C-alpha distance (Angstrom), angle and dihedral (degrees) to the residues before:
residue distance angle dihedral
M1 . . .
R2 3.88 . .
L3 3.79 89.6 .
L4 3.67 92.9 67.2
P5 3.77 99.2 78.0
F6 3.83 89.0 50.3
V7 3.68 95.0 48.3
L8 3.86 90.1 49.3
A9 3.86 90.5 48.7
S10 3.73 91.3 52.2
L11 3.75 93.7 49.8
V12 3.81 91.4 52.4
G13 3.78 89.5 47.7
A14 3.66 94.1 51.8
I15 3.73 94.6 46.9
S16 3.79 94.9 49.1
G17 3.80 91.5 47.1
T18 3.82 94.0 -115.9
F19 3.81 129.1 108.3
L20 3.85 133.2 -137.4
P21 3.69 122.4 -123.4
G22 3.81 107.8 -75.9
Q23 3.75 95.2 22.3
T24 3.73 122.4 119.6
P25 3.88 120.9 -144.0
A26 3.74 114.7 -100.3
Q27 3.73 117.4 -123.7
A28 3.71 115.2 -101.2
V29 3.74 112.3 -110.0
D30 3.92 125.4 -161.4
H31 3.73 106.4 -131.9
G32 3.82 91.8 -177.4
Q33 3.87 128.4 -118.5
V34 3.75 117.4 -42.4
G35 3.86 111.0 -153.9
E36 3.82 127.3 -22.9
A37 3.74 118.3 -63.7
W38 3.91 126.9 -155.2
P39 3.77 130.4 -171.2
V40 3.85 116.7 -101.1
A41 3.75 108.0 -100.1
E42 3.79 121.2 179.3
P43 3.79 122.1 -175.8
D44 3.78 116.0 -114.0
L45 3.89 106.9 -103.7
L46 3.68 93.4 -139.1
E47 3.76 94.0 50.0
V48 3.79 88.5 51.6
I49 3.76 92.5 52.2
R50 3.75 92.7 43.8
A51 3.77 90.3 51.6
K52 3.77 92.4 50.9
L53 3.92 91.4 50.1
E54 3.80 91.0 49.1
S55 3.82 88.2 50.8
A56 3.85 93.2 47.5
K57 3.88 91.9 45.7
A58 3.82 90.4 49.9
S59 3.82 92.5 51.9
G60 3.79 95.2 43.3
K61 3.77 93.9 -113.5
L62 3.80 94.3 112.8
D63 3.88 91.1 62.3
E64 3.85 89.4 48.1
L65 3.79 90.6 50.9
N66 3.76 93.1 48.7
A67 3.80 91.4 48.6
R68 3.85 91.4 48.6
F69 3.85 91.2 48.4
A70 3.88 89.8 48.6
E71 3.77 92.1 51.8
K72 3.84 91.0 48.6
V73 3.88 91.1 51.8
K74 3.71 91.1 47.2
A75 3.77 93.8 49.0
R76 3.81 90.9 49.8
V77 3.86 92.0 48.6
M78 3.89 91.4 47.4
R79 3.89 91.1 46.2
P80 3.70 115.3 16.5
A81 3.84 122.1 -155.9
P82 3.87 107.8 -79.3
V83 3.71 118.8 -110.2
A84 3.81 108.6 -100.9
G85 3.73 126.8 -128.1
L86 3.86 99.2 27.5
S87 3.82 126.2 122.2
P88 3.76 135.2 175.7
A89 3.81 114.4 -79.0
T90 3.80 113.7 -104.9
E91 3.88 96.1 -177.1
D92 3.82 136.2 21.9
R93 3.77 115.8 -94.5
S94 3.84 129.6 176.5
W95 3.78 137.7 178.2
E96 3.78 145.0 158.0
F97 3.73 122.6 -100.8
D98 3.92 116.4 -160.8
P99 3.81 108.0 -152.5
T100 3.80 91.2 -167.1
V101 3.92 113.1 133.4
V102 3.76 129.6 -160.9
I103 3.76 114.7 -133.4
E104 3.90 109.7 -125.5
N105 3.83 98.0 -166.8
D106 3.65 136.0 17.2
I107 3.64 115.4 -83.8
R108 3.86 118.0 -146.3
D109 3.74 135.6 174.8
H110 3.79 127.5 -119.5
K111 3.87 88.6 -83.1
G112 3.81 93.8 51.2
N113 3.79 94.3 -106.0
L114 3.83 110.4 151.0
I115 3.87 110.4 -114.5
A116 3.90 97.3 171.7
A117 3.83 129.9 3.4
A118 3.78 124.8 -135.3
G119 3.82 110.4 -91.8
Q120 3.84 91.6 25.2
R121 3.92 112.7 134.2
I122 3.76 116.5 -135.9
N123 3.73 129.2 -168.3
P124 3.68 114.1 -164.1
L125 3.78 92.7 -155.6
D126 3.87 86.4 66.8
T127 3.79 88.9 74.6
V128 3.83 107.9 14.3
A129 3.90 122.9 46.9
M130 3.84 119.8 -147.5
T131 3.91 100.6 -129.5
Q132 3.82 94.9 175.7
K133 3.77 128.4 65.6
L134 3.83 113.6 -130.3
L135 3.76 110.9 -131.8
F136 3.81 120.1 -166.8
I137 3.81 116.9 -162.4
D138 3.77 145.7 165.1
G139 3.95 99.8 -113.8
D140 3.77 89.5 -157.1
D141 3.87 91.9 59.8
P142 3.83 109.0 82.2
D143 3.83 91.4 -160.6
Q144 3.82 92.1 55.8
V145 3.78 89.7 47.8
S146 3.75 91.3 51.8
W147 3.86 91.2 47.1
A148 3.86 88.0 54.0
M149 3.75 94.7 48.3
A150 3.88 88.8 52.2
Q151 3.80 89.9 58.7
G152 3.69 96.3 72.5
D153 3.84 142.1 -88.6
D154 3.80 129.7 -61.6
L155 3.80 91.0 -76.2
K156 3.88 90.1 58.2
A157 3.70 103.8 33.1
K158 3.86 142.1 24.5
V159 3.71 111.5 -150.5
I160 3.82 113.5 -146.4
M161 3.79 119.4 -172.4
V162 3.84 127.2 -147.6
K163 3.79 92.0 -173.3
G164 3.74 139.7 16.3
S165 3.88 136.2 38.3
P166 3.84 115.7 -48.2
F167 3.87 89.5 -165.4
D168 3.82 93.9 54.4
L169 3.74 89.2 51.9
M170 3.71 94.5 45.6
K171 3.75 90.3 53.6
A172 3.84 91.7 46.8
N173 3.78 98.4 45.2
Q174 3.69 104.2 27.2
R175 3.80 97.0 -128.7
R176 3.75 140.1 91.9
F177 3.77 124.7 -76.4
Y178 3.78 126.4 -172.8
F179 3.83 132.4 -165.1
D180 3.74 131.1 -135.1
Q181 3.81 96.5 -127.6
A182 3.90 109.2 -148.3
G183 3.79 89.9 -8.3
S184 3.84 92.3 -84.5
L185 3.88 93.3 148.2
T186 3.69 99.4 41.6
A187 3.73 90.8 48.1
K188 3.85 90.5 50.1
F189 3.82 94.3 51.2
G190 3.83 91.6 40.1
I191 3.76 93.8 -119.6
E192 3.84 113.0 168.4
H193 3.83 100.1 164.7
T194 3.76 138.8 43.7
P195 3.04 144.0 -100.5
A196 3.80 91.9 45.0
S197 3.85 134.5 159.2
V198 3.80 136.6 -155.1
E199 3.83 122.3 -159.2
Q200 3.75 139.8 159.2
K201 3.74 123.1 -101.7
G202 3.86 112.9 176.5
K203 3.87 106.0 -56.5
V204 3.77 97.6 -18.5
L205 3.85 136.8 62.2
I206 3.76 122.0 -120.7
V207 3.75 114.3 -140.9
T208 3.88 115.6 -160.8
E209 3.77 130.7 -177.4
A210 3.83 111.0 -161.6
A211 3.68 126.3 -153.8
L212 3.79 108.1 -143.4
K213 3.78 120.1 -146.8
E214 3.71 115.5 -119.9
G215 3.72 114.4 -84.6
K216 3.83 94.0 7.1
G217 3.78 129.3 100.7
A218 3.86 100.4 -159.0
């Protein structure tokens, strides 16, 4: 029974290619070839893609795919994806938004002169006035569109849609309409309901969500 550990250790040593003290290496033996072997050959990815494109072109499917893609792009441009999470305002709500930013790193010009130091607080309204109101509306809601139109022309207000087709409203109202892509502006100002407006008051911005009376646009 005492031989069992030694036998097991010898087997482990032989399998791992190492030898225990006192062992002598076994002579290598050629057992011949087991099964047929082939070199690893992977198709070139670009060649595969090119072959599939050529096949699609020959069958006419490529033109069909291009046309379908163009239609999807056109549809997305004409009617962008609506901003998620917004709903019509049911009560008036207003708050201040301070646009001041804190500089994280020194900002220098091309000559190395310091323009702004790290930690410095800068309010853009100190140097640039916001002369237009920003109006955020659901373009599919006629009341919200009427509310926006009553706020003034392009010189007084910039209408930014969160839903609907800017091109349809441009054609119908003969003025410019914008779209809050991915909701970046509404998220920045904390807007949760429409219609809403943003306008300057001194060194801050006033954000207002307006609840519209049923059947009225202002």
